[in-house]
N, C-alpha and C positions, 0 to 999 in steps of 0.2 A: 132530607134523606134520601127520598126517590131521586130528587135531580142527582146528587152525588151518585146515584147507583147507575142512575141512565148514562153520566158523564163516564163512572169508569168503562162501562159496557163498550161506549163511544170508542175511546180511547184505546181501549183495550182490541177490539176489533178491526181499527185502522193500522197499528202497529203489527198486528196479523197480517193484513193483507199486505202491509209494506215489506214486511219480511219475506211473503210467498214471491212478491215482486220483486226481490231482490237480487243481486247478481252472486253472492252468495249462497243462496236458497237453491239460485239453478245451475250453479256450478257443482254444487254437492249432488243432485239429482242426474248431473250428466258425468259424474264419478261413480256413482251407483248404476246408471246404466249401461259404461264401459265397464267396470267388473262383473256386474250381474250377465250379463250376453254371453261373453265366451264360455264363461264358467258353466252356465245355464248348457250352451251347444256342446260343449266337453262334455259333461255329465250323461246328457241324452244322448250322444253319440258313441257313448264308450273311449272318448280322447280326452279322459279327464286332466290327466296332466298337462296334454295341451290348451286347456280351457284354463288352468291353474297359474301355467306362467304365461298365458297375454293376459290375465286377470292379475297379476302382480303386476306387471308390466306398465299396464293402465296405471292402475292406483299409485305407483313408485312415481309417475310422473304429474300428478295434479297437483304436487306443492311448488309448482312453476309456473303456473296458468294464472297468475295476479295480474292487478290492474295496470295497465299501462298500453302502450300500441300494439296492433297484432301482428308487425314484423318483431318485435320483440318476444312477443308470447311464442311466437313459431320457434324462434332460436332457441327459445330458453328449454321449450319442452323436446326439440332434436335434440340440444344437449344432455337433458336428462335422461332421454330415449338410452343417446350413446354412454352415459355412464352407467347406469343402471343394468345394461347391458354387460359390460367390462366387470361391473362388481360383481353379478351375478355369476361370470364364469369364475371370477377368481373364489367366489365364496361357495361354489361348488367343492372344490378342495377341502374346505374345513373340518369335514366329516372324517378325515383320514388318522387324524393324529392332534390328540389334546395342544401338545405343546406347539405344532404349526398353526393351530387354531389360532392361539393366545396372541403369536407374533404375528400373523397375518390382519388379527382383529387391532392389533394397536398400529402397525404400520399402515395399514388400510386406512382405518379411521381420522389418525393424523392428517395422511393427504389428502381426503376428501374434503376436509373441514376448513383444509387451508384454502381452497378454492373461493371460499367468502370473503377472501381479500381481495377480489372484484367485485362488490357492492353488493345491493339488497337480494336481485333477483339470482345473482352466484350464490348466495345463502341458500337459496330455495332449491337451487339444483344441490348442493351441497346435501343438504338434509334428505332428499332424495336419493343420494347416493348411500347416507348411513342407513338408512331405512330399508335399500336392498341388501346391504352388507348385513344388518342384524336380524333379518326376516331369511338371511339364508340358514341361520340355526335351526328355523322352525320349518323347514321344507326340504327333503332332499331327494328328489325325481329318479325314481327305479326304472322304468321304461325308457327314459332320455337320455342321451349322452347329453355331459356337463356343456358342449357347445351348440347342440340342439337347443336347450332349455334356456341359454342364454340368448340366443338369436329369437327365442320365441317371447323373451320376455323383451327384446328388441321391438316386436313386432307388436305388442302390447302398448309402448307407447306411443308408437306411430298409429293403433287403432285409436287411442285418445285424442290424439292431435288431430285425429279426423274428424271425431265427434264436437272438437271444440270450434273447427274450421264449421262445421255445418251449424251448428248453433249459433257462431256469429252472423252466417248467412241467414238465418230466420230472424234474430235481433241482434241487428249489427249497431244500435243506438242504444242498446241496455246500459252497457257500461259507462260510459259518454255520462247517460242524462242522468244516473245514479250519483254520480259523483259530482256533476256539477251542481243537481239542486240539493244535495249535501253541503256543497261549497257555501252556495246561497243562505241555507238556513244557518252554518257555522258563521258566518258573516253577519248574519241578525243577532247571534248571540254574543259577538265581540261589541256591536253595537249597544248592544244592553248592557254591558259590563263596564263601556264607556260614560256611558250616558248614568250609571249610580257613581262611577268615580267624581262625577262634578259635585257631589254634595259631600262638604268637610265631615258631615256625620259618619260617613259609610266605611268599615272596614279595608282599607284602601291596601294595605298589605297584603289581605286573601284575597280581594278584587285584582290587584296587580299579576300575584300568582299564577291566576286562572287566567288571566291576559296572555301571561309568556304563554301558558299552555295552550292556547286557543290560537294565538299568532303561531306557533309551531305545528300544527294539525293545518292550518289552513295553507302556509307556506307550503308543506309538503304536498296538499291536493293539487294547490295552484302547479306545484312541479307537474304531479300526474296527469293531467289534464293538457298542459304543454303538450307533454310526452304524447298521447293522445289523439290531440287535436292537430298540432303541428306536423308529425309522422304522417299522420293520416292524409293531409294535405299534400304534401310532399310525394307519398305513394299514387292517390287517386285525385291530385288534380284537382280543382275548380270545385268546390260544391255549399250551394247557398245554405244547408242545413250545417256544415261543418264552419262555415265561414261566420255564419249570425254567434254560434257560440265561441268561437274565436274571439269574438269582439265583447260577448259576455265575459270570457275571462279578463278581456283586459279591463272592462269596468269592475269587476272583483279586485283586483289586483290594485286598481287605482281605488279604491273604497278603503282597503287595507290600511295602503298611505294615507289617507285623509281622515282614516278612523282615528289615527294616533296623533293628527295634528292639534295643536293649542297652539294663540296667539301669544301666550305667556305662559309661566310656568304655573304649578297648581299652588303654591304657595302666595304666588300673585291674584291670580284666579279667585281663591278665598277670599282675599279680601275686598276684590271688588264685588264678590256674590255677597258679604256679608252686609256693605253697602246698601246694597239692592237685591233683595234676599227673592224678589217675584219673579227674577230673571234665571233664580235657580231651577224653578218648577216649567218654567217656560222652554228652557233649553233642553232639560229632559223629558220632557213630555215631547216635543219634536222630535229627537233621538228613538226615544222608544216607539214610537208611533214607524218612523222609518225602518227599525230591526222588526218589529208585528209585521209590516208589509212585505218584508223578506225572509222570513220565518212562515208569513202565508204564501208566497209563491214557492218556497220549498215542498211543502203541504201539497198543493194543488199540481203541484208536475206541470207537464205537458199542454195544459189548457188555457189557450188564452181567452176566453169566453168568462174564466174566474179570476182572471187579474183583477188586484186590487185598484181601486180608484183613485188619483191624487188629490181629491178633495179633502181629505180629513188634515193631511200633509199641508194642502194649499193654505187650509184656515190657519194652522199652526203659525206658518211662516208670515202671513199677512199680522196676526194677532202679534210675533215679535218686532215686525218691521215698526209697526205703528208705537210701541213703547220703545224703541230704541231710539226714532226720529222724536219722541216727545224727550228721550233724554238728552239727546244734543241741544235742545232749544235752551235748557237749563244753564245759567250762567256763572257758572261754577268749576272750577278747576279739578276738582276730584270727580264730577259730574260727567266733564270732557272727557276726561281719561278713562273711565268707565264705557262713556259711548264709543270709543275708537276701540276698547276691547271688545266691545259685544260687538261692533260691527264688522271686526275682523272674523270672531267667532261665527257669526250668522251667516260671514259668507263662505267659510268654509263648509258649514251645512248646505248652504244653497247649492255649492259643488256636489255636495253627496248626493242631494237631491236629483242634479243632473244626470249624475251615474245611474242613481233607481231610474229614473225615466226612461233614460236612454235601454238601460236593461230591460224593461219591461216592454217598450216599444220590439227589441230585438227579439224575445222570446213570443212574439204573436203573431199575427199570419204574414208580416211582410216580406218580399222578397230584398234580400241586401246580402251581400257578399263582402267577405272582409277584403277582397283587393281592392276593395275602393277607397278603403283607408290605411291598412297595412303592406307592404311590400313583403311579397314571399319568401326573398332571400333574406331580408333582417330577421323575420320570425325564426328562423332555424337558429341563428346566434344566440336564442333565447334557451335552448336546449342544452339540458347538461348531458355531455358525452360522458362515458364509463370508458377508461383506459384501458385495455386489455393485453396489454404489452407485458412480455415475462419478467419484465423488470419489477413490476408490480409483484410477482410472487417473491424475486429477489430480495426485494426491501422488507418483504412481511420477514424473512428467516433470520430471524433475530428476537431476543427476549424484550428488545423495547416494543414488538407489536404485540397490540392487544389478539390480534387475530391469532397469533402463534403461540403465545400464552394459553390462548382457549383450546385450538388443536391440540397442543401435548397434553393438556387437564383432560380433555376428553376423553383423547386414547388411556392414559394411563388409569382414568375412572372406569374406561368400559373393559379393561383390563383386569381390573380389582372387582368388577363386578360380575365378570365371565368366569373368576377362580371361585367367588363368594357363590354362585351359582350352580357350580359343580362340587365344590366342597361338600356343601351342604346338601346336596339331593335336591334341590327346587323340583317339582312339576316340571314348569320352564321356563326353565335360566334366562333363554334369551326375553321374558318379558322385563326382565330387571333393567337388560340392555336399552332394550325400548323405553325404559321410563326414562334411562340416564339423555340418552339421546334428545327425548321429546322435553326436559326441563331444562337443562345444560346450557345457559347463555353466556356469551363473552362478558355481561355484568354481574355483579351481585343481586341488584336490585329485583331484577327478572328471572335469575336464577333462584331465590329464594319465593318470590310470589309464586312462581311456577310450582316449588315444590310443596308448597301449601295447599294450593287450586288443586292438584292433583291429585295429593293424599286425601285432602277432603272431598272431591269429585269422586274417587274411586270408593271410599266407605259408603258415600247416601248412594250412586249408583248400586253398590253391593247390597246394600241393607233393601232399597227399594227390588231388587232382580230378588231377593230372598223370598221377599212377599209376595211376588206374584208367581215366580214358581211354586211357592206351598200354595198359592191358589188356584192356580190353573195347571194343568199337564197336556199338554197340545201343541205337537209339534208346528202346526200350521199357526196357530196364534203366536209362536215363536217365532216363527218366521216373518210376518207383517211386523213384529214389534222390533225385531233383529234391524228389517227394512227401515222403517222409521226413525230409531234410535239412531242408525247411521249416517243417512241424511241428516238431520239434527245435529247430531256431533261434527260433522263436517260443515255445517252452514254457520257452525258456533266458533269455530276453532278461530279465528281472528278477532272474534266480540266480547267474548264471555268464556273465557277458558275453563272456569269451576263447572259451567253448565256441558262445555264439551265433555269434560272429564267423565261427567255423569252419563251423559249419552254413549260414548265408547264402550265405558264399563258396562252399561246394558245391552249394546250390542252384541260384545265379546259374548256375555251368559250367554245371551238368547240361543247363540250361532253353537255354542257349547252343549244348550239345551237339546238341540237336535242333534248334535251328533253323538253325545253320548250322556247315560243315565244320570249318573253323579254327577247333579250340577251344582249343590251344593259347597262340595271339593273344590270347584274350579273357584265357586266366588270366593271361599278363603283363600286360596292360593294366591288369585287373582289381587288381591287387598297384602297381602304379604309381601308378594313382588314389585308393589309399588312403592311400599312403605321402605323396603329395603333399597329400592331404586333411587327414591327420593332423598331417602337420608345421605347415601353415598355422593349424590349429586351435589347437595348441599353443604356437605363435607370436606367435597372434591374442591369446590371453589375455595373454601377458607384454607384449605391446605397446601393445596397445588398452584404453584405461582399465578395466585390471585394477584387481578387486574383493580385497582382501586382508582375511583372515577379524580381523587384530589392530583393524581400522576398524569392525568392528561391535560387537567380543563386549563390549564395555562395556557395550550396551544390554542383552543377553542375561545377564549378571551382575546387572546395576541390576534385570530383571525376577525374577529366581531370589532375590532378596534380600525383593522389595517382596512377592511371593509368599508367602516362610516366614514373613514380617513378619506375615501377614494370617491365615496357619493358627495363629501364636503366637495371636495377639489373642480368635481363635475358641475355641483351646485353654483358655488362661486365662478365659474369659467361664465357659465348660464347666463348669469346676472351681468357678469363685465360686457360680454358680447351680443346678447339678445338672440333674434333670431329664433329658427324654429328648433324645437327640442332632439339634439341628437341622439341616438341609439348607444353612445358609449354612456349617455346621461341614466339612460333607461337601464342599462345593463348592470351600471355602478349600483342603482337604485334594488335590483335585483340581488344583487351581492349582498349588501346591508341587512336586505331584510333577512335574506337565506340565514346568513352565519350569524344573526342574532338570536333566528332561531334555534340553530344547533346549538348557540350558548346556554338559552333555554333547558333544552334537551341536555344536556351533559350537566348541568346543575340538577336538571331534574333528580338524577340517576344520580349524582353525588349523595342527595337529600338519603337514598335508599340506602347508603352503605352503611356497614356500622358505625353508633356514634365515635365510636376511635379513630376511625379512618376519615371523618370530616373534618379534615383539616382547615384551618382559618374559613370556616361555612361560613359565619356572618361577614366577612370583609368578601369572601367571593361571590356570595348574593348581593351586597352593596357593588360591585361591581358590574353583575350583571343588570340590576335596578339600571347604575346609571348608561350603562350600553343603550337601554331601551331608551332610557327618558335622552339620549343624545341622539339617537334615531330619530326620538319623536319631532323633535326640536329642527332638526336637518327636514321631517316631511314637513313642516310647519311650513320652513323657507321654502321650499321647494315648490308644494302648492300653490303660495302667494306668489312668485316668481314666475310661474308658468301660465297664471291666469290673469296676472296684471301688468298694465306698461308701468314698467319701473323706471326711474330715474337713470342717472349714471352714477357708475360706483365710482365712492370715492375713496381716494389713499387711505381714509382712515379704513374703511372697510378693509381694502387689501392688508393693510397691518395687520390688525387683529385676525383675519383668517389664516396670515400668515402666522401668529402664535399661538395658534390654536392647534394648527398643522405643527407646529413644533412640539406641541405638549405631547400630543397623540405618539409623535415619535418618537420622545421621551420614555411613554409611557409602553411602548413596543420594544423598546430596546431592553428597559427595566423587567418586563416580561422574559425575556430570552434570554437575560444576563450577560446581555451582549454590550451595557454601557461603558465606556472606557472613563478614566478617571480626568475630571477635567469636565465631565458633558453632563454630571449630578445638577439636579434641575435646581435652582437657588429660588426657594418660596417667597424670599422675603421680595425679591423683585416680581415673583408672581402676583404675589397680594397688593404690591403697589401699581401694577399694570391693571390688575382687576377693578381696583378702587378709582383709576383714571376712564373708564370706558364709558361712551357717552350711554344717553339713555333719554326718553322722550318723557320732557318736561313739561307737563300741561299746565306749567303755574306760567310758563312764558308765553302762553298764547294768547291772544288778542281775541276775548270773548264776545267784545262790544263790535267787532267786525263784520261788515256784511257776509250772510251766509256764502258760503263761497264751496261750490262739492269738490273743486280741485284742489281747495287748501284743503278739506277733510282728506280726499284721496292721500294727498302728499304725510299730511298725518299719521293717517293708518301705514301706509309705507315707513315712516319712519319708528313709531312705536314698534312695530313688528319685527322688521330689521333688526334693530339693534335692541331690542328685548330679546331675540334669538341670540345674537353674536355674545350680549353679554352669559346667557345661561348656558351657550356652548362652552364658552371661556371657563367658568363658573365648574362646569362638568367636567372639562377636560382637567384642569387644574387639581379637584377631588379626585380625580382616577390617579392621576401621577402622583399624591399624596398617598394615596392607597396603595399603589403597586410598591412603593418605594418600601412601604412598613410591612410586606409580606414577605 
């Protein structure tokens, strides 16, 4: 019992220290400093309105300060500052007439929301603009002209930018280190799930779903790290620190690919592990140890002296090599087939170990710059550049666009919220509007979750605030609690929305506790306004031009199939021509992993829609799983041909690749409804071709011949290449049948 308590305290303390060291916490402290400083100076010098305007500008520019390159951060904050300045100028006229305010609110909120068409960072800039618009109802400057107030709001944005740049100078590596070590830890989690999949008794469907989610998260983090590291190199030139982190990222990307690789499909693996069950535990223990080491590296951070040693892994490998070598001496066809499969699987794990060792070395104190390995110009090609041309906006001015429908839905819901707040004379009608813009999102699942979390968080926060206000009547205590609550609320916004809502409510109640005596009324109205705003957000999504995932997911499936197809083409070309791995090959791999990850995210959104809108859910899930398995098989081929000297590509190889490509082409045509008469798939011919596919036949191997390493190597290649081609063809055929039935 004592050990459990000590362990709990130790874990909690470690998590608390990680929280205090996180970029979310430092950014929330920075925001509080940016807000409190001008407000305090304004109040103490008698220029309160100037302080309030600068304080608002700083606060409204906070959302656009997200993870990414410093250059993109600066542009994001500057655009936010410009937008909130314009919106504050427009908002200054909202108090002249109710009908005018309603009209401006609708048009402005629609236009601001459309900015989200330009991607994630643009959606946060859009959110800053919506905050400024809604909070224009909360504050009317008396001593300042509207244009003066707007300019001061813009100045507040620049003030926040200056603080952000100052913090970057003080702690330039903080963001990179946090995301990098978090990515290493998540890679360890992915390896653990992969190890569990080896066991036939595991819940594979549940594990696969968790793997899909983990892969999506890792792909997203890889993109963020690419942006931070590659653009930093571009702007600041050669840097040993930066170069080492780029190379660590390369290892992590390749580890993700290797983690998905299997020498055969799971059905075939199960057969071999059933015959030789001792290998199940041996391979699992090996992978678990690698996963544990990755998670340990993520926990220790930048402390080379605490880096885990290779000894445990070396022992696991040695034990496996001895066992596999002994299996190779058994003069039996089934044993030999198992030997070849286990040997290929072991070599995949050896490649994974090589990447882990390289990563440990790079994170130690050795000097190395990535220019020794990777060309600077090639690196830039791996960045995903956002198109900011006007045609993107024009393309989204259509009901086919999810962003257009969301913008229209949000604008109408805000107008309804404004009317409800004024007709029923709510104490603070803008709280209803604020709740709507905080909750309403382009997809149903997130809107529903946020509605529940916001409501529950506000009620819990209201109850806690009531107890504290009842027990304590000291404005100085309220001030401290408001400050702490505000910092926690901002730092938890991305990680735990419900917890963030609790602390937002607490901070608002304590601020009002300082300003006015009747705090209990404030709590009641706060809860009521939140309930109305949450209800309007939820109903607004259901009845105002809803965007359901089943309407969009076929596009995501098509993109994933197309990316896998291009990756297959690159792998086949490399197998034919050998030589060094071209950049186009690595770009195709990146695209395949990215699009498969996007497909998983789209399916996840679909599962959160109402059951009546989850059309063809089982078939779509099967397509998602088939695409993941297809990518896994491609990864297996990719890794093998990159790291082994292979034989010449045969005509049979080329013809099978051509047939797989043909199947994928028909899948894409079927999904896009562009298949023409006469192009329909002939499933009898497909089945007939599959039966004729070559396979490694251990029965024909002369087991009495002298031990020949070259011969075994050829058998390994033969077993892996033909097995993967058979699997790829089978997967593409199943995809074709499935899409034909949709």
